[in-house]
Every structure is written in structure tokens, then in C-alpha cells.
TILOGU-914559 format. One record per residue (C-alpha): x, y, z; residue in one letter. Coordinates in steps of 0.2 Angstrom, whole numbers, plus 5000, padded with zeros to 4 digits. Example, Ala and Ser with C-alpha at 12.3 -4.5 7.8 and 13.67 -1.06 7.14 Angstrom:
506249785039a/506849955036s/
//
This chain:
479750154909m/480950034900e/482350124890a/482350094871a/483750004864e/485250104858a/485450084839r/486550164825a/485850124807e/487050154793l/486650214776r/487650304762t/487150454751q/488250544738n/489850464745g/489450504763d/489050384777a/487550434787i/487250364805l/485450374811q/485450364830l/483950284838h/483450244856g/484150294873d/486050304874w/486250284892s/487350174904i/485850054905k/485950004887n/487449934878e/488050044863p/488449974846p/490249904843d/491350044837c/492549924828d/491249834818e/490350004814l/492050084808a/492349934797g/490649944789r/490950134785i/492650094777r/491949954767q/490650074760a/492050184754g/491350344763a/492550494765s/491450584778r/490250534792v/488750634797t/487350604810f/485450604810d/484850624828s/483050634825k/482650464833g/483850494848l/483050484865g/483850514881d/485750514882w/487250524894d/489150504894s/488950334885s/488550424869l/490050534871l/491150384873i/490450304858f/490750454847l/492550484853l/492950304850g/492150304833l/493150454828e/494750384835r/494550234824r/494050334808l/495550454811e/497050344816p/498250484812s/497650584827t/498050444840d/498950524854a/499650364861d/500750324846s/502650354847d/503750394833g/504250224829d/502450164828e/501950304817a/503350264805a/502850084804e/501050134801r/501550244787s/502550114779e/501149994780a/500050114770a/498750144784a/496950174778p/496450354774a/495650454788p/493750484787i/493050654792t/491750654806v/490450794804d/489550824821k/488350954815s/486950834815g/487150804833l/486150894847p/486951054854d/487350984871g/488250834863v/489250944852r/489751054866n/490250914877l/491250834863v/492150994860a/492551014878l/493250834879a/494350874864e/494851044870a/496450984879v/497350844868p/497950694877e/499750714883r/501050614874a/501650464883g/500150474895a/499650294891r/500850164898q/501750084884a/501949894885p/503649834892d/504749784878k/506349764888l/507249594887g/507649484902l/509449564905l/508749734903a/507349694916r/508649624928l/509749774926g/508249884929k/507849794945t/509549794951a/509749974948t/508050004958s/508649904972l/510349994973w/509450164974h/508250094987g/509650034998n/510550194995k/509050295001e/508850185017v/510650215021v/510550395019e/508950405029f/509750305044v/511250415043g/510250575044q/509150515058i/510750455068t/511450635066i/509750705072a/509850585087f/511550645092f/510950825090a/509550785102w/510750705115t/511650875115r/510050975116g/510051045099r/508650945090a/507251055086r/505550975090f/504151005102r/504150895118y/502250905118s/502250805102d/503450675110l/502250645124f/500850635113q/501750495102f/502250405119i/500450405124q/499850345106e/501250205106a/501050155124g/499450165134v/498350165118q/499150015112a/498849905128l/497149835123p/497749755106i/499349705114v/498449625128s/497249525117l/498649465105i/499849415119s/498549325129f/497949225114l/499749185109v/500149115127g/498549025127l/498948935110i/500748895115l/500048815131a/498748715123f/499848655109v/501248605122g/499948525133a/499348415120v/501048345116q/501748345134l/500248245141e/500848095131q/502348085142f/501548145158g/502648305158a/501248435159e/502248535171i/503448585158y/502048685149v/502548825161a/504348815155n/503748815136l/502648965138v/503849065149g/505349035139v/504449065122a/503649225127m/505149305136v/506449255123r/505449275106e/503649285105m/503349435117g/504449555108a/504149485091m/502249485092m/502249665100t/503349725086g/502149655072i/500649725081v/501549895082m/502049885064a/500249865058g/499549995071r/500850125074t/502150105059g/500750115047a/500050275056a/501750355055y/501850325036a/500050385033a/500350545043q/501950595035l/501350545018g/499750655021s/500950795026m/501950775010k/500350785000v/499850945009n/501651015007q/501851035025e/503550955024i/504051075011d/503551215022a/504651155036l/506051145024t/505751325018t/505751385036m/507451305039g/506751165051i/507350995048s/505850875045p/506850725051l/507150815068e/505450895069f/504350745063l/505350585063v/506450595078l/505050615091p/504150465083r/505650355084m/506050405102l/504250375107a/504150195099l/505950145105a/505450195123t/503750115123m/504249945115m/505249875129p/503849915141l/502549845130l/503549685128a/503749665146l/501849685148y/501549565133a/502649435142n/501649445158l/499949435149v/500649285138g/501149195154i/499449225161l/498649145146g/499748995148g/499248985166a/497448995161t/497648835151v/498748745164s/497548775178v/495948755170l/496348615158m/497848515166l/497348545184g/498948615188m/499048735204s/499448915201a/500848905213q/501648755204s/501548855187y/502349005195y/503748915203n/504148815186q/504048985176t/505249075188t/506448925187y/506448915168a/506549105164v/508249185168t/508749365168l/509849355153p/508249295143m/507249435150l/508549565146f/508849485129g/506949505125g/506949685131i/508449725120f/507549645105k/505949745108a/506949905108c/507749855091v/506049805084y/505349975090g/506750075081v/506549965065l/504649995065v/504850185067a/506150195054l/505150095041a/503550195044g/504450365044c/505450315029l/504050255018r/503050415023g/504450525018m/504650435001q/502750444998s/502150524982g/500950674982k/499350584979s/498050494989s/498450324981s/500350354985a/499950375003v/499050215003g/500550124994e/501750205007a/500650135021t/500649965014t/502549965011n/502850025028a/501949875036v/502749755024v/504549825027s/504249825046s/503749645047i/505149595035v/506449685046a/505749615062i/505749435056i/507549455049s/508149535065a/507349395075c/508349265064g/509949365067v/509649375086f/509249185087a/510949145079v/511949275090v/511049225106f/511449045102y/513249085100v/513249185116l/512349045125d/510949165131i/
//
């Protein structure tokens, strides 16, 4: 059965405005415009509004929203979102007199729900006021926020460094069963995604290199290109980015959820450092597994390049192997391992930091997870640029 149209007919009697409600007031029907109806009531010069609900059919929350909106427009002095300055400006501008809203003509269920909605007044300042700051004020606010953010990062790194040295002396308080679990999650369980990404990266590098080197008859150097690129940069960097989206985000979500459930507060109350018990084992696990994952990624990426060279270029597997071993040197290999270790520490620090900074709500946990991934990737790319300059100076 089709719902009847929601209508509100206005008539006046003895200085009062009477609203006759007709039809079905549900989310399927669009209610009348509150602003237009409030303007008509004011034009009629009424001092009070009453309701006639004899023609009212089915109704739901849309009727309540309409009534509350109409009342707010007819009684502007009760707006909870107005601050002192706006109230003064309104009084100076001679705002229209409020009109009383009499709800006695509404059904009992509607009156009870409206009373329930109005039982707790809106908290002052709950609605976000528009930003009226000038350019210099916004710049100053942004600079202050960056300063406090950098200060928190430095403090967190200092505290985790202290916890690390406490662990080297055997005084850190965490469970080694947790450490072994984190090692398994960051190591063995990450092999499938690392294998896929590394193989595809090696395959793409070889294919792009082959297309260009074929023009000069130098297809043999595809092995050099893939080997050097994977060992020096791509193996460690791609593994770090994968772990940032996989493990770093998981760390932020786990710690953020613990903060929502007040588990971190409970550890602090019991005298246990959350950094030692929660952050340190995660950092040790990821810093330990990242070099091994990078070595594995190098191997899989070189195999991806060999697949293209053997199947597309007709190169023998032995020639590809000999050319790769000639191009890749031990300094390159150890440099890539060192980069992977640093990337692992950066991902763990970013994930744990954002998790510890998370607010105590589900949306805050989501924001912390997003910030952890973004921070990790930015830190990895920045560190990669620094390493490129340093290794060039050191001729590695």
C-alpha cells in the first residue's frame, strides 16, 4: 500500500496558529520545509502554535525531526549552538520574538519521544564552530601542532631506546612467548605476500630493461639491472612498504584497541611499562625479520628477472646466474640488509607510536591505523633517499 503524502496545513484561530498534520510521516515521504512553514507562522502574527493530529497516519522519527526543527526555528533564544558573541549580536539586531509551541495536540507517543529528546540539553560547544582564524593564526597553529608532534616522536624514540638498553641488560619486562609470536607473524606469515610482490617487481624490472636493452643488443645486462636494483634498493624498500601496510598497521590497530579497552592504563596501574611490555617485543620482532625477508625478496625478485630473461630473451639460466654474481657485490648485499633493518625499526616505531597516540574510540583506531601506514611509507622513502646519498659518497 502506497504511503499517503505528509502534509501540514496552517490555519489561524484567536491569534494561535494551528498545524493540521495529514498523511504518513515516515522516511519514505519528504516532510514539509521547516523554514518555509516557520516563516508563514511568523507572517500570520501568531504567538502560539498548536497541533491537530486527527488526520495523522503512520509516523516515525522523521516526524520528531520535523517537530524539533520547527520548534528550534520558532524559539531562537533556545539555540544551544550560539556563543556569547552571537547572542549579543542577535539581541542588538532585535531578533523576532519566540513563539510558544504547544504539543498537547500530538499523540502520546510523539510527545513522550519529544520530551525524551529534549530531556538532556545539547552541550555548549558540541557543534563545531566555523574556523574564523586568519592566515597567520592558522600558520601559527599548524607550526605549534608540528612542534608538539615532533616532540612526542622524540620522546617516544628516547623511551623505547631506554627500554631497549634495559632489555640488553636483562631488565625489560615482557613475555618471550609474545616475542616469538610476533616473529612468526612478521616472518613466516608474511612470506606469501612478500613472494608475490618481489617476483612481480623483478619481472617488471626485467621486462622494462629488456625492451630498452634489446635496441642495443645488450640483453645480457638485464641480469645486472635486476640484480643490482633488487639487492641495493627494491628488495628492502618493497619489503618495508609491504610490512608497513601489513604489520605496521596491525600494530597500530592492536595498541589502539588496547587503549580503547583501557588495557594500557591497566598495565600502567600495575607498574608495568607499556613500552617494554607491548612496544619492545614488536620492534625486536620486526627489526629481526626484516633483513631475512629482504634477503628472501632479493632472491625471489632475481628469479622473476630470470623468468623473463630465459623465456622471453632466450638467455640460458647459467648465463643469467653468472652475470648476476658478477654484478652483485658483498657491499651491495650488506647495504641492502642494513637498509632493511632500519626500515623494520621505522615501521615498528611508526605503527606503535600511532597506536599509543590513538584516541579512545573506534574511529580514532581507524585514524591511527591510517596514520601508521602513511608515516611508515614516508619514513621509508625518506630514509631511502638519505641512504642513496650516503652510499654514493661512500662508493658502495
